[in-house]
N, C-alpha and C positions, 0 to 999 in steps of 0.2 A: 811604062811597064817593071813591075815590084820585083825587085834585087832576088838572084837564085841564088843559096849556098852551094858550091863546086868545092871541089876537095882542093883547088887551091886557098880558095877562101877560109875554109874548113883551118888548111895547116895555118894559115896566118892568125886568124881567130886565136889560135891554141897561141901561137908566139907570141901574141902582142899578149894575153893574158900572163901567160909561164913570165915575159920581160918588166908587166907594170907590177908582177907580185913578187920581182927579183928587186927592182930599184926602185921603186916608186915613185916614177917618172913617167909623164905619157910616152907615147911612143911611134918614134916619127919612121918612116916610109924607108928615109935611106939608113936609119939604125938598122934594122930587118937586114936589109939586101947587103950592109959592111960586115955584121956580124955572124950571118950566119951562110955568106956567100951564095944565094939565092939566084938560081940562074933567070931570071926576070931582072925588068926596070924597076927602079922606084917611082916610077909612073902607072907602072902597072899594080905595084902592091899599093898606092893611094888609091888607084881605083878600085880597088878590092876594096880597102879598110870605107871608102864611101858607102861602098853597099853595104859592108857588114854595120854600118849607122847607120843607113835606113834602112834595114832589116831589125834595129833597136840593140844590138849585142857590142856594138861600142860607140863612144859618144867624146866631144872636145871635151875640154875642161879650161874654162875664161875663151881664151882667143889664143890658146896653142896652139900647134899647128901638127901637135902628135894628138892619138887616138890614146881611152883608156876604155877599160870594161865596162858594162851597163851590170847591174843586178841578173838580167834576163841572161848576159851573155857570160858572167861568171857562171850561171845553174847549167848554162849548154854544156861549157867547159867542164863542169864537174861532173854532168850524167853520159857526154859523150865524147869527150875528146880527151881529160884526165887519163894521164898514166896510173894503173893500180900500183904501186907503190905498198913495202913490208919494211920493218924497223929493221935495222941489220940483227943480224946473229950478235952481235958485240952489247948493240944497245940492250936487243933481250936479256941478254945474259946479266948486263950490270943494274936492269931494274929487278929483276928476281932476285939477285943478290940484297940490295936494298931492300928489297919486303920481307927474304929467310932473315936478316938481320934485327927485323920488328917484332918477329914471331908471330903469336896469335893475338894480340893487340886489336881488335878491331877498329876502336878509336885513332889509336897510329896509322893503321891501313886507311883511313881516309885522309889523314894531313898527307900521308907521304903520297899518294895516289894523285894529289891535287899539285904537291910542288914537282912529281913527274909530269905529270899533263902539262903545265904551266913553263916546265925547261925546259923539254921536247919540244912543244909545242913554238914555243917563245911568244906565248900570248896568256892572257888570264885563265886559269880554270875555275868550276865548278863542279862540286862533287854532291849529293844529298846522302843522307844515310843510308841503309836499309831498312826499310820496316816491312809489314807484312802488305802484298799486294792489295789488297781491299779489307778493310777495318771489317768484324764479323763478330758481330756480338753472341756473347757466351752466358751470361747469366748478368742477374739484377736481385739485389736485396733491398727492400724498403724498411729502415729504422726509424718510428716515431721518436723525435728528439724533446718535443714539447708537444702543448695541446693540438693547436695549427703549426706545427713545423714538422716537414718529416726527410731523413736525409736518404736521400739515395746513392745507393751505390753499385755504379755499372763495371759489369769485366768484362772484355774481349779478349780474344782470341790474339793471342802473343805475351799475355800476360798484362796486359794495358789496364788499369783501374782508375774511373773517376768515379771522382763524389760530386755531388751537389746536392743543396738543400732548397726545398719547396715550399710554400705553404698551402694550405690546406683552408678552405671555409669552416669546415667541421672538425672536430676530433677523432681519428681514425684506432681502432683498435690494432693493436700488434696481431692479431688472430687476420682479423682483415688484410691489413696491408701483407700479411703472409701468401696471403692467397691470390692476391693483384698481383705480387712479386712471382709467383709462381705461373700463373694463368700466363703471364706477358713473356717468363722466359720461355716456355714450352713454345710460344707461337714463334719468337721472334730467333731460337736459337738456329746460329750457324750463318743467319740472313746479313747480307749488307746493307749500308743506307740505303740503296734506291730500292732494295728488295722490300725492304721496313714500310717505306714510302706505299710502295706499288698493294703490300699487305692490309696497310690501314685504307686505303680508299678502297679495295676491294671489299674488306670489312663493313664498311662505312654504308653499301648497295645493300646489303643482305636485309630480309625485312626483321630478322633478329638477328643486330651484332654481337661478336663476341666478346666486344670489350666496349663496356659504358665509359662516362663521361670521364671518372677519375681515369681510368686506363689509357683511356685516348689522351689524357694530359702529361701522364707520367710515358707516355710513349712519342710523344712529341718533345720529352727532355733529351729522351735518348739520340733521337735522330740529331737533335740540337747537339748534344757531345760530338758524335761522331763526324758532322759536319765542321764541327772546331778542331779536331783532330786532326783531319783530313785538309783542313785548312793552315794549320799548321806546321804539318808534314812539309809541305810545298813549299813555307821559306825556310825552312831549317840547309841552307846552300853554306857549305865551306868553299871558299875561294882562295886564290890562291894566286901568282903568277902579275901581281899589279907592275913592280917594277918591269918583267918583260913585256909586259904590254909596253906599258909608256917610254921602252926605249924604240918602240915602231916610230916612220917617220911622219906619222898621223900626227903624233903627239910632241915633235918638236916643231917650235915654231922660225918662223923667219925673221927678219927683220920688223919686215911689210907689218904693218900694225892690224890690217885687216886677218892675217893670216894667223897674227900671235893669239886674238881675238877670236880665230876659230877654234885652233888650238886648246887654249882655256875652255872654252864654251863643251870641245870632247874629253878633258882631263875631267871637268865637272859631272856632265853626264855618265861616264863610266864609272868614277868613284860612288854616284848613285844607284848606278846599275849593280857595283858587286857590295855595297853594303847592304843595302833592301831586296835586293833580288828581282827591283823592280822592272817587268820587263822579260822576267826570265821564268815568273811561275806557272805563266799559263804553257809554257814549252814542258815543262815536267811529267802533267798528266799523259800528254802526247808521247814524250820518249815511255813512260811507263808501258804505254798502249803500243808500243810498236815495236818491231822486230830490224836487226840492224842498226846500224847508223845512221840519225838523222842530221840531214844539212839545212839550214834556215836561212836565208840569204839576204840582208838589207832590207827591201821596204818589203818581202815577206812576211817579218813578222807581225804588220796591221799596228805595231807601235811606233809612235813618232820617236820615242827618246832609243830606238834601236835600230831606226833604217840605215845606220851607219856601218852595224855593227853585224856577224856572221856569227853562228853558234852553232857546231858541232855537236851533237849528245848520240850517248849510246844508252841503254839498260845495261845493268849488270845485276846479278844474284843469281839466288839457285830459282828456277820457275817452281811455283806453288807453295814457295817458303817466304822470302824476303826477295826485295829488289832496291835496287837505288838506281840513279841519273847518273851520270858524268859527262864530264867533257870541257871543252874550249870554246874563249868567246875572244873573236878581236877584230880589229877593222875588217872590212869586206875585203879589202886587198892583203889576203890569207893565203898562208902556203896549205892548198886544200888537201893536195897531196900527203903532205907530212902533218897536216891537224888528224884527218879522218883515219889513216894508219896509226898515228900513237893512238887515239881513242879508241879503234877496235882491239887494241893490242891490250888498253890500261882492263878497257871492260873485260876482254875473256879471262885476262890476270885474275882480278877482284873477285871474277863468277868462281874461279877455282878456289880461291881462297876461301872466300863462304861457304862454298861446296864440302873442303874439307872439315871448316870450325862445325858447320850443323851436321856433320855425321861425327865430330866428336872426334877429330885428327887436328891440332890446332898448328901442325907445322904446314907452314908454307907448301904447292905443288913445286915439281921441279928442283926441289933440295939437292938432287944427286947429282944434276947437269954442271 
């Protein structure tokens, strides 16, 4: 008969997760009974732990008698058992004061957000610069620079300008290039990359297409430029807190050789993640498209290199104008209440800062508090 989740088992699961987060050591039944003065025996707790293991929320490490949470156990804890907390008022005032000292420098806000996230959550942080929610086409110029060489000047909303040269089979007169650029600009105005692709697909089905072969080649250039920009934007990740993360027990090897090798491998992997953003890039678009705080735990990433890590992310920015993503990354044994409350607060603060900046007021909010 399958195990069921009783109130007592839920309580024991919560205690196991909290204790493992705090101690980083497998939790034994007698430890819980002794520390929390439970009104039932160690044998009862062991039975409930076994039931929780059968459900898939706890597991053994090696031959240890203690249990540790699984990814599913952490997920259930975050969604159903975790105490919702906020940063203390003293911490909030201290953080606001730090941002007030920086004034209206966006680059410094990003660096400070990364440092505060890492220090407060005691794990590594990541912050992407704010950018237009979706790149939108604005204007195009085509300039002949040689008989068979054309310069395309691509202008997108947000003041983004890209230049690209391309060759043509036959020379094009300046007036012909001007008409083509005007025709493309009129049709593509304010469109996102996906909308441009949809427009081209629909135009190709018409009995008399709006765009000829030359126009379609230029529009392919536009799509490629937008795609490249989107990919580069996802890779612009500012990270901080490597020392905070490496102070976690998972990265401190014991004298046992196999444990030391695992710690070194974890170190190598986290350096790669923070340096290249590998394993994080696909999470950024998801966070940009979501509301609230997103928590991705261990194997939920779908990436082997991320299976031992959890990421807590939130979008920040000015809706309809610019947005970025910030968050923390650490071992699955992270303090989820602390990490979530920290990410939520810094996201809200950065959104207020950007709102003031785009409104023409460079003073950080809460200045008078």
